[in-house]
C-alpha positions in Angstrom: 5.9 -50.2 12.8 4.8 -48.4 16.1 8.1 -46.3 15.8 7.0 -44.8 12.5 3.6 -44.2 14.0 4.9 -42.4 17.2 7.1 -40.3 14.7 4.1 -39.1 12.8 2.2 -38.4 16.1 5.1 -36.2 17.1 5.2 -34.5 13.8 1.5 -33.9 14.1 1.7 -32.3 17.5 4.7 -30.1 16.3 2.4 -29.0 13.2 -0.4 -28.2 15.7 2.2 -26.1 17.8 3.2 -24.2 14.7 -0.3 -23.4 13.5 -0.9 -22.2 17.0 2.1 -20.0 17.1 1.0 -18.7 13.9 -2.2 -17.8 15.5 -4.4 -19.7 12.9 -7.8 -20.2 14.4 -7.9 -23.5 16.2 -11.1 -24.7 14.4 -8.9 -25.6 11.3 -7.8 -29.2 10.9 -5.2 -30.8 8.8 -7.0 -32.5 5.9 -4.2 -33.5 3.5 -0.4 -33.4 3.2 0.7 -31.9 -0.1 4.3 -32.0 0.3 7.1 -32.0 2.6 10.7 -31.0 1.8 13.7 -30.3 4.2 12.8 -26.6 4.0 9.2 -26.3 3.9 5.8 -28.4 4.1 2.5 -27.7 2.6 -0.9 -28.9 4.0 -4.5 -28.6 3.2 -6.6 -27.4 6.1 -10.3 -27.7 6.7 -12.8 -25.9 8.9 -13.8 -28.2 11.8 -17.1 -25.9 12.1 -18.3 -26.5 8.5 -17.5 -29.3 6.0 -19.1 -27.0 3.2 -16.5 -24.2 3.8 -13.6 -24.1 1.4 -10.4 -25.8 2.3 -7.4 -23.6 2.8 -3.7 -24.2 2.1 -0.8 -23.5 4.6 2.8 -23.3 4.0 5.1 -23.9 6.8 8.6 -22.9 6.5 11.2 -24.9 8.7 14.6 -24.0 7.6 17.5 -25.7 9.8 18.4 -23.8 12.9 15.3 -21.5 12.7 11.9 -21.2 14.2 9.2 -22.6 11.9 6.7 -20.0 10.4 3.3 -20.7 8.9 1.7 -18.8 6.1 -1.9 -19.2 4.8 -1.7 -19.3 1.1 -4.3 -17.4 -0.9 -6.0 -20.5 -2.3 -9.5 -21.6 -1.6 -10.3 -25.2 -2.4 -14.1 -26.2 -2.9 -15.6 -29.5 -3.2 -15.7 -29.0 -6.9 -11.9 -28.6 -7.3 -10.2 -31.6 -8.7 -7.0 -32.9 -7.1 -5.0 -31.9 -10.1 -6.5 -28.3 -10.0 -6.0 -28.1 -6.2 -2.2 -29.0 -6.5 -1.6 -26.7 -9.4 -3.2 -23.8 -7.5 -1.1 -24.6 -4.4 2.0 -24.9 -6.2 1.4 -21.6 -8.0 0.8 -19.9 -4.6 3.9 -21.4 -3.3 6.0 -20.1 -6.2 4.5 -16.8 -5.8 5.3 -16.7 -1.9 8.9 -17.6 -2.3 9.1 -15.1 -5.3 8.1 -12.2 -3.0 11.0 -10.2 -1.6 11.2 -10.3 2.3 
């Protein structure tokens, strides 16, 4: 069990490093994992300064043999947003992100 836990800790530290490199302000905290694939991960971020601030979503691209990159998605999640609405908004934003030409 502790091996799995240490792996999660390592992943969380790596995620913090990615968010810092992307220059996302350090007042954000990872609130929830939406999905992880071999090529990208999506997380919900909350503001450490205010619980009432809308949550945001971050997409982290981590293709093999490349430096990970983080992108804030244009999604605001309020306390009134249901989990289903939240996931739908986030997945639509992810699809739009990947549909954009480089």
